[in-house]
C-alpha positions in Angstrom: -3.7 -22.2 8.0 -5.5 -19.2 9.1 -7.4 -16.2 6.9 -4.9 -14.3 8.0 -1.7 -15.9 7.4 -3.3 -17.0 3.6 -3.9 -13.3 3.0 -0.4 -12.4 3.9 1.1 -15.8 1.9 -0.8 -14.1 -1.2 0.5 -10.8 -0.6 4.2 -12.0 -0.3 3.7 -13.6 -3.7 2.0 -10.3 -5.5 4.5 -8.8 -3.9 7.8 -10.8 -5.6 5.6 -11.1 -8.8 5.1 -7.2 -9.4 8.5 -6.1 -8.4 10.7 -8.7 -10.4 11.7 -7.1 -13.5 11.9 -3.1 -11.9 15.4 -2.4 -10.0 14.2 1.1 -9.3 14.1 1.2 -5.6 11.8 4.3 -5.8 9.7 2.4 -8.0 9.5 -0.7 -5.8 8.5 1.1 -2.8 6.3 3.0 -3.8 4.2 -0.4 -5.5 5.0 -2.2 -2.5 3.5 0.3 -0.4 0.5 0.7 -2.7 0.2 -2.6 -3.1 -0.3 -3.5 1.2 -2.3 -0.3 1.2 -4.9 -1.5 -1.5 -4.7 -5.3 -0.2 -5.1 -5.2 3.5 -8.2 -4.5 5.3 -8.5 -1.5 7.9 -5.7 0.5 6.5 -5.6 4.6 6.5 -1.7 4.4 5.7 1.3 2.6 5.0 5.0 4.3 4.6 8.5 3.2 4.4 10.8 5.9 6.1 14.4 5.6 5.0 17.3 6.2 7.9 19.4 8.8 6.8 21.8 11.5 8.8 20.4 10.2 12.0 16.8 10.3 11.4 14.0 8.8 9.5 12.8 10.6 6.3 9.7 10.0 4.2 9.7 7.3 1.5 7.1 6.7 -0.6 3.5 6.2 0.8 -0.2 5.7 0.8 -2.8 7.6 2.6 -3.1 11.1 3.9 0.0 13.2 4.1 2.6 11.8 6.7 5.2 13.2 8.8 8.3 14.1 6.8 11.2 13.5 9.6 11.3 11.7 12.6 13.9 11.8 15.4 15.4 8.2 16.6 13.9 7.5 19.8 10.5 9.4 19.3 7.0 7.9 18.1 6.6 4.4 17.3 8.9 4.9 13.7 11.5 6.2 16.1 11.3 3.8 18.8 11.5 1.1 16.0 14.9 2.8 14.5 16.2 2.9 17.9 15.6 -0.8 19.0 15.4 -2.1 15.6 12.6 -4.3 16.8 9.2 -4.6 15.3 6.6 -2.5 17.6 2.5 -3.7 17.7 0.5 -1.0 19.0 -3.2 -2.2 20.0 -4.0 1.8 21.2 -1.6 4.5 19.4 -3.1 7.0 22.1 -1.3 4.9 25.2 1.9 4.6 23.5 3.8 7.3 25.2 5.4 9.9 22.8 3.2 8.9 20.0 3.5 11.1 17.3 -0.2 12.0 15.6 0.8 12.4 11.5 -2.9 11.2 11.1 -5.1 12.1 13.5 -7.6 9.3 12.4 -5.0 6.4 13.4 -5.9 4.1 16.7 -3.4 1.4 15.9 -0.5 1.0 14.3 2.3 -1.6 13.5 6.0 -0.6 12.3 8.7 -3.1 11.3 12.4 -2.5 10.8 13.8 -2.8 7.1 17.4 -4.0 6.8 19.5 -3.9 3.6 22.3 -6.4 3.6 22.2 -6.6 7.1 22.4 -3.1 8.0 19.4 -1.2 9.5 17.7 0.7 6.6 14.6 2.3 7.8 11.1 1.3 8.7 7.7 0.0 7.1 4.9 1.6 8.9 1.2 0.5 8.6 -1.6 3.0 10.3 -5.2 2.1 11.0 -8.1 3.8 12.1 -9.5 0.8 13.8 -8.2 -0.2 17.4 -6.6 -3.5 18.0 -5.9 -4.1 13.9 -2.2 -5.5 14.2 -0.6 -8.8 16.1 2.4 -10.5 15.8 1.3 -12.1 12.4 1.0 -8.6 10.9 4.8 -7.9 12.2 6.1 -11.1 11.2 4.8 -11.1 7.9 5.4 -7.8 7.2 9.2 -7.8 8.1 9.1 -10.7 5.2 7.4 -8.6 2.8 9.4 -4.9 3.6 12.3 -6.3 2.0 11.5 -7.3 -0.8 11.8 -4.1 -2.4 15.4 -5.2 -2.3 15.7 -8.8 -2.3 13.7 -9.4 -5.9 17.2 -7.6 -7.4 19.6 -10.6 -6.0 16.9 -13.4 -6.7 16.6 -12.1 -10.1 20.0 -11.7 -12.0 21.9 -10.6 -8.9 21.5 -6.9 -9.2 21.2 -5.2 -5.8 
């Protein structure tokens, strides 16, 4: 097991433990954004965006102030909302239509978040370094982000 994989396996365990006894979605998103921001290296932002009224609206996040509304199809987050597939961007300056919410960001990974099989929003991580993210990040973040919902179902069947 690689060091990165081991770090993510531990992060998944930490997320489940942190969110197990809490059923408020905003509290869970807030703590998960903070946990990821503080446990993964080379980050300058972690943000949840909710899909509402055909746009992405900022939810709980860590980092500098973030874009509050993102149109579907615009920037990396909007592209993920349109395709509902993860995007790993080694250099955001080479991504057509990139939205620079934080000018210090150089690479990004965005994963779609689903609730009960329906697209719910995205989880967005930014880095001040180039080439920070890869498919391993996308895979694990796709598993970790929905823990904000899944723990409720696992613990007592609440959703």
